[in-house]
N, C-alpha and C positions, 0 to 999 in steps of 0.2 A: 296898133295891131296887138292882138293878144299873144301870150306866150305859146299857146297851143298852135296857133296859126304860124307863128314864126318858126316853131320846131318842126312843122309839117305833120304833126300828129292830130288825130281826132280828139277834140276837146273833151268829149265825154269819156273816152277810154283813158285819156291822160289823167283826168280828175279822179276817176275810179281807181286806177292803179296807184296813183300818187297818194290818195287818201289811205288806201289799204296799207301801203308800205309805211307811210308816216305813222299810222296808228300802231302798226306792229312794232316799229322802232320805239315809239314813245312808251308802249306797254313794256317792252323789254328793258327800258330804262327805269321802270317802276313808276311811271306817271299814273296818276288817277285820271278818271274821265274828265274831271274839272280842269286839271292841269293841261291835258291834251286840248281841250276846248279853248283855253286861253292861248296856248302856244300857236294853234292853228287858226285862231280868230274865228271860231265857229260857235254858233249858239248851241245851247244844250239840245234843243229839239233837232237841229240840223245834224249835229254829231251823232245822236242816237238813230236818226233816220238813215244816215249814210252807213252806219254799222249794220243796221237791220236789212237794208235794201241798198247795197252798194251801187246798183245800176242807176239810182236816183242822184248820185253824187254830182254836185256842181260846185266848182271852186273858182274864185276870182283869181286874177293875176297875182294879187298880193298873197293869197293862200297858196297858190302853186309855187310861188317863190319861197314861202316858208317851208313847204314840203321839200323843195330843192336843197335848202340849207340843212334840213334834218337828214336827208339822204347823204349829203356830202360829209356831215359830221360823223354819221355812222360809218361811212366808208373809211374816213380818216382813222377812226378808232379801231377798225378792223385791220388797218395797216400797221398801226402802232402796237397793238396788243395781239398776241397769239392765243391768249386764254379767253374763252367766251365770257367768263365771269367778269373779267376786267373790262371787256367791251360793254357789257351791260351795266356794270356798277360805276364806271368812271363818272358819268353825268350826275350821279347822286352823291359823289364824294366831296367833302369840304376841300377847298383849295385855298392855300395861303399866299399865292402870289398877289402882287399889288392890285390887279384888276378885280380878282375874286374876293379878296379881303375876308377869307374864312367862310365864304358862301360856296355852295355847290353850283355847277353850271345850270342845273335844273332850277335852282332857286332863282336864278337870274332870268332865265328864259320864260319861266311860268308867268312873268308879269304880262306877257303877251305883246310887249313893245317890240316893234320890228328892229329898232336899233340895238336892243339887248340881244336879240337872236343873232344879228349880224356880228356883234362884238364877240360873243361866245363862239360862233362859228369860225371867226378869224383865229381865235386862240386854239381851238381844237385842231384846225387845219395846220397851224404852226407846229403842233406836236409831231407831225409826220414830215416836217421840213417842207411844208407846202409853200405856195406862192405868197401868202400873207405872212407878215412877220410880226 
């Protein structure tokens, strides 16, 4: 069963809203179009088509799950930081804890690997004292 059906939402509306929100978040984090395409696992043509005509947006369950992680990370950052600049800049800042080893969270998730997105999301969520540790 698809994520849209499980959630009870219209798949097209969910994909369109999800893409717009994720794209706005990635843009606020300073991502290039190419980085956004990798993170969302979208082809260049699909990415630009969805930006130009959002009503054509179609996302797979994998892509919707990626959107969900981005939304959750953004929300966690909004809880942790009161300053909008910190919310926007955190993902691009170098981090020296063991997992990041001097890389920024964006450097890791721009690989497009789902596991990298998951691991970064876990660590961002942990900043707010979330469920993952």
